N, C-alpha and C positions, 0 to 999 in steps of 0.2 A: 652488283649483285646481291638479290636476296640473304641475309645469314642464314635465312632458313631453311636453304637448298643446303647448305654447306654438309657434308656428311659427316660420321665423327671420325674416321680416319682418312688424312687425304694423303696419296703418294702420287708422287710426278712419276713419268715414266724414265726408265732405264737409258732412254736417249738421252734424258734431259740432266741425267748426275752431272756436276760439275769435274772439267775436266783440267780446271785450274784450281791451287789453291790462293784463298786473296790475304795479301800478306799487307795489314792496317798500317803497318808502319809508315810505308811508301805515301798515306796521305795523311801522316801525323805532320803538325806544321814545326812542334816541337816534338823530336826524337829522344826515347828511351835514351840516358847516360851510359854507354858503352861499358862494356864487361872490363874487368881491369885485372892483369896479372897478379896472384897473391902475396908472389916475392918482390915483383918490382914496385907494386901498383901504379904503375904502366898499362893505357889501353892493352888489351891481350889481341895477338896478332892469330890472321887465318892457322900459322906453323904451329904457334903455342898449343889453338887450341885442336890440330889435326893430331896431339900427341893422343889427349883424350876422346875426343869426334871420331866419328867416319867424316871423311873428307866433304862428302856432297852434303850432309849436315851441315859443318860449318860455313858454308857457301851460304848455306839458305839462313843459318844462325845471326850472320853479320848483313845480310842485304835486307838494307833499308830504303831501297830504290824502286825495284820492280814489285808493283803492285799485285803481278797475278805470275805464280808460278808451276808451269806446267807438271803434273802427276801422271806418272809413266805408266804404262799399258799396262804392266805386269798387277799394279798396285790397284790401276782401275779396274781390272780383272776381278784379282780378289775382294776388295768393295762389292762388286756385283753378286758375292754369295748371302751378304745381309743387308745391304743397302738396297735402295733409298729406304732409310729409314720413316715409318710415318711421324706426320702432325698429326695430333689427335684436337679435336674439341670434347673437352672437358664437360660434357652437358649434365652428366649425372651429379657431377662436385656442383655446378651451378647451380642446379635443384637442392640438394640439399642445402649450399649455402643461402638459398631464397636472394642472389645478388643477378643485379640487371649486367654485371658486368662479363663477358663472354673472357672464358678461360682456354686456352691452349696448350699442348707441349709437346716439347719434339722427344720421341722415347727412342732412347741409343741403345735399350737391352735386349734387342731381340739379336744376340750372338751369344755363343756360349761364356765366353769371357761376362758377360755381362752387362757389359758396359762397353762407354764412348771409347775408352782405351786402347779400341785395336785400332781406331781409325789412325795414330801415330807410331802404334807398335808395329805393324805392319809395314810402314814405308821406313821405319829406321832398322828394322830386320831386313828390308829391299836392299837399302845402301851398305848396309855391312858385308853380305853379299856379292854384289858388286863390286867391294873392294877387295873381294879374293879373303876375307878373315874368317879367322876359324870358330868366335863365337864373340858374345857380349857378356856383360854386366850391369846390372841393377839393383836399385831399390824396390821397393812397393810398402804402401802404408796396409791399408783396407784387403789389398789382394787385388783389385779388382787388373793392376798396370801388370805386376807382377803374374797374372793367368793370361790377358791379352800378348803378353810377349810371349813368354812360353808357346804358345798356341802361334805367334807368327814365326819364333826360330825354328819352333818345328815343321812348317811347313818348308823353309827353305833351309832344314837340314843345317842348323847352327846350334853349337852350345851355349846353350842360356841360364847363367848365374844370378839366384836371386837371393838379396840382402833383405830379409822381412822385418819391420819392425817388431820387435818382439811380443807386447803387447798382443798383437795382430796375430801373430805366430801362433800364440796361445788361443787366442777367442776364437778362430776360424780355421780349424784343423781342416777342414771339410775346402774351402778356399787353396788351402795347401797342396792338398791332395791334387784337385784340380792342376795344379801347374807340375807337381810330379808325375803323373798321368799324360803330359805334354813332354817329359824328360828334360825337364827343369831342376836341377840341384838347388832349394832352399835351406837358406841358414838363418836364425833368428840373429836380430842386431838390436844390439851389441853384442860380438861375439869374443873370441879369443883367438880365433885365427887371423884376425889383420893387428897389425902393429897398433892403428886407431882404433879399433875394437877394444882394443886392451887397456889404452889409457882411458879410454871412454870410460871401462866399465871401475878403471882404480878410483874416477875422478868424481863419478856416478855411483858409486855401489850396490847393487839392488834396481838399478832405474829399468822402466819398461822399455825403453828406447823412442828416437824419432824420428822421424824421416833424416833430420839433419846427421843423424847418425848412419845410417842404413845408406846414404851416399856415399859417404865419407868411405866405409868400408867397401864398396861397389868401385868406384874409383882407385882405388887403393889397390883391388884384386884385379881390375885391369891394367893398370900400368904396368905390375908384376908379373904378366902373361903375355909373351908375344905372341902376336895373333888376334889382340882380342882389344875392343875399346867398351868404353861404358857410354849407354845409354841413358836417358832420363823423360820418364814420364809425364811430368810437367815443368811447370815456369819457365822455360828454356823460350823462346821465340820461335827455335823451327815446330816444337809442339804445336802452340798455339794457333801455328800457320796449317799445317795438318790438321786440325781439326774445325776448320774454319767449312769442311765438307757438311759439317752440323749446320750451320748459319748460313751457309751457299742455299743445301738445300731447301732449309724454312721457308726463306724468302721466295724462291724459285714457288712453292707450294702455296704459300701465302696472295702471292702476286696471283696466281690463278685464280683466286678467290675474290681480287680485291678487298684481301685482311689487311690492314693497316696496324701493328700492335701498339699503344699505347705506351706500355712499359713492358719492359723485358727482364727474368728475374733469370741470376743464377747463381748456384753454391759456388764457394771461392776457397779454394788450397792454396794449391800454388797458381792455379789459372787456366787451365787447360779448355776445362768444360766450357766455361764462362768466358772467355775469349774466343774460343771456337762457336758458341753460340753469335754473340756479341758483333763479334766483327766487322761482318757486310753492314751490319745497321748501324753502326757505328763509321763505318768510311764512311755513307750518305750523311751521317750528323757533321762528320769532319770536313765533308765537300759544300755542306749549307747545302745539302738536297732532302734534308727531310731532321726531323727530331723525335727522340726519344727519350723517356726516362729510361735509365738502365740502373738497377740494383744489383749488387754482389753481397750475399749473404754467408757469412760468414759463424763460428761457433765462438760462444762467448768465452769458453776454455780456452782459444786458442787465436783472438782478435786481432790478429798483424794490420790489419787497414785500418780499424776505427781504432783503436788502439796504440799499435805501434809508431815505430818515426820514419820518417822518409831520408836514408842517409843510406850510403856504402855500408856493407856488410858481408859477410862469408854466405855462401848458399849452402855450405854444410859444416855440421857440428866441427868436425877434424879439422877445420879452416885448410882445405888443400885442393878447393873447386876456385873458380876466379870469385871475383868479387861485383858483388851488382847491387846498384843503387835502386832500394825496391822500400815499399814499407815493409818493416822486419820488428820484433819484439826482440831480437839477438840472437844470434844462431847457438849461445847457450841455452835456451830459453828448453826447459823441459816441458812439453804439455801435460796436461793430465791424460789419464787414459781413457778417455772420451769413444764413444762408439762409432762417432765418424772417422777412422783412422783415414781417410782421404784429406783429410781436410787439417790434418793435425802437423802441420808443416810451419814452421817460425816467419817465413817470408813469404811475398809477392811476387810475380810475375814482373819485371820489369816494364811490360808493354800496358798493364792494366791499372800497374804503382801510376806510372806517366800519365797514364789518362784520368786516374782517380784526383792526382793533382790537382789534373786541371780545371777539377771541379765538372769533369764531361760525364763523369757516371757517381752513384751515391754506394755506400756500405751499410749494410746493419749488421749489428753481431744477436744471435739467440741462442737460448739455452736448450740444453741437449731434452726435457723432459717436453719443453714444448714443441720441437720439433717432434721428438716419437707421439703427440698427441694427433698433429697435424697430419704424420705417415699412417698411424691408424684408420682415420676420417678418409684420407684420400684412398687406402687400399681396401676398405667398405662399404666405397660406392663406383671406383675407376678399377677396382677388380686387379690392380696391379699392386706385389706389394711393393715399396719401395727401398732404396737403398738409404742408410742413415743422412751419406752424404747431400743427395738428391733431394732430401726431405727438407734440409733446410730452404732449398728454393720453392717448394711446395706450404712451408709454411708461411713464410712472406706473401704468396701468390694468395692463400686464404686471408690474410690481413689485408691486402689491398682491396680484396673481393668484398670484404667486408666494408670498407669504406665507403666502397660502391653504393653497398647496400643502405647504408647511411645518407649518403648524399642523392642518391638515384643517380649518380652518372654510370652511362654504359661504356665504360672505358673496356679494351680490349687487352688483356695481358697474356702474356706469353711467356714461359718459364721453360728449361731445361731440364727432363727427367733421365739422370745422364747411366743409369744402373739399378739394378734389382737388389732385393735386400734378402732373396733365399738363402745366403751364406751368412746372414747377421742374425739368425735365430736366439743366441746366448743374448743377443739388444736388445730382441724384442723380447726375449724369456726376462729380464731385467724389469721391462717397463711393465708388463703386462701383471705383474708380482708387485708393482709397486715400490720397488728396491733402487731404482735408477735414480740418482742424486742428479744435481748439476754444480759444478766445478767453475769459478768467473778466479780468475788470477787476482791478485790483489795490486796495486799500483807498487808497491813496495817491490814485489816478486818480478815484474815488466820491467821496473830500471834497472835492480838488479844486474840484468840479463844487458838493458838498450846503455849501461854504463862501459860494458865492456865492448863495446863497437868498436872496430879500427878504427885509429884517430891516425890521419895524414893529409 
């Protein structure tokens, strides 16, 4: 089919929406290493995980054999409120760049949470409600996950307790107020309300916090309240599973118009949006049915894939969560207060880490001033103000499109636009005023943190 006939926005029919999530681990010949109990250092059992997570989510976390897992009808009904999400041909961006490349983006910002996070939040809240729990605890960095979970918990009448990374809590008061409007209790992390929070504050006086800190506090809070469980917005395999609705919808839409992407790009913090977008395409690559170039884009201020080590590490700063083999900067690494709060995490999904280690995908790190420069260029021609996290993918999509301009190659580029930036105006103000800086950790700073990785 001629690409000239492809509309700006491609929507699949409601009847075509995925009825199952796709579990990429089922097609991986070499599976991710198992989670380990932080005390015994042995592979963690379902019973042990159930002390922290909902029972059904534990099953999904440990499932490496079933390629497809049914999406419950109640979750699919909720999805219909804001899905299917559009696949957009970036004609205006292509024209502005003067590139022969064809650029597409999957836009996940068409819901009140403003991001893709709602895809997993509603699933996790549903399973908590089915289990008869009173509520859940969680962490949030930039605030998209906390917002999404507060919405989902409100829908199912569950209590929602959010530990928000302190720097984001201060930079993004309106994001915080959306959570409170949906009934969530929001606490800046590290706080003095938990034992681990007090310990982190003592060890790192005046710290801006990190996702690792907030995770530790949320896990402790769940453990100390009967009828509560902890839920996580990224990193875990169960979260990547729920987010595959992004990639599945994208593939259905592209197949309708005989579009095959050459390059697929996503921002990478913990891995939920990147994994969700690439999984169905990666499955084809793993099965030998097709080939794609995958690029993970991370901030230069927190470069776990490009400068971290592949080793077992704690998923949280307080060292109470299971150990996961992943690319990591060390659980004690304290990232700078960059504006891409959702990418301010010391490690990476075990699934994506294993795929990267097998050279099935690439990774690059980019500095935040170049990211915001790309975000502004995109906003001015495509009419959407992108989130700082998503703008990492935009930056590299533009770079790849300009390479095509140099070579004359007509490649097809796909990237994930996972959220809007309307709560990130403090960051845009810094950029517009010319006072935004770039922080890149030194090798010595990273070595200090990685030298403290658990040894066993």
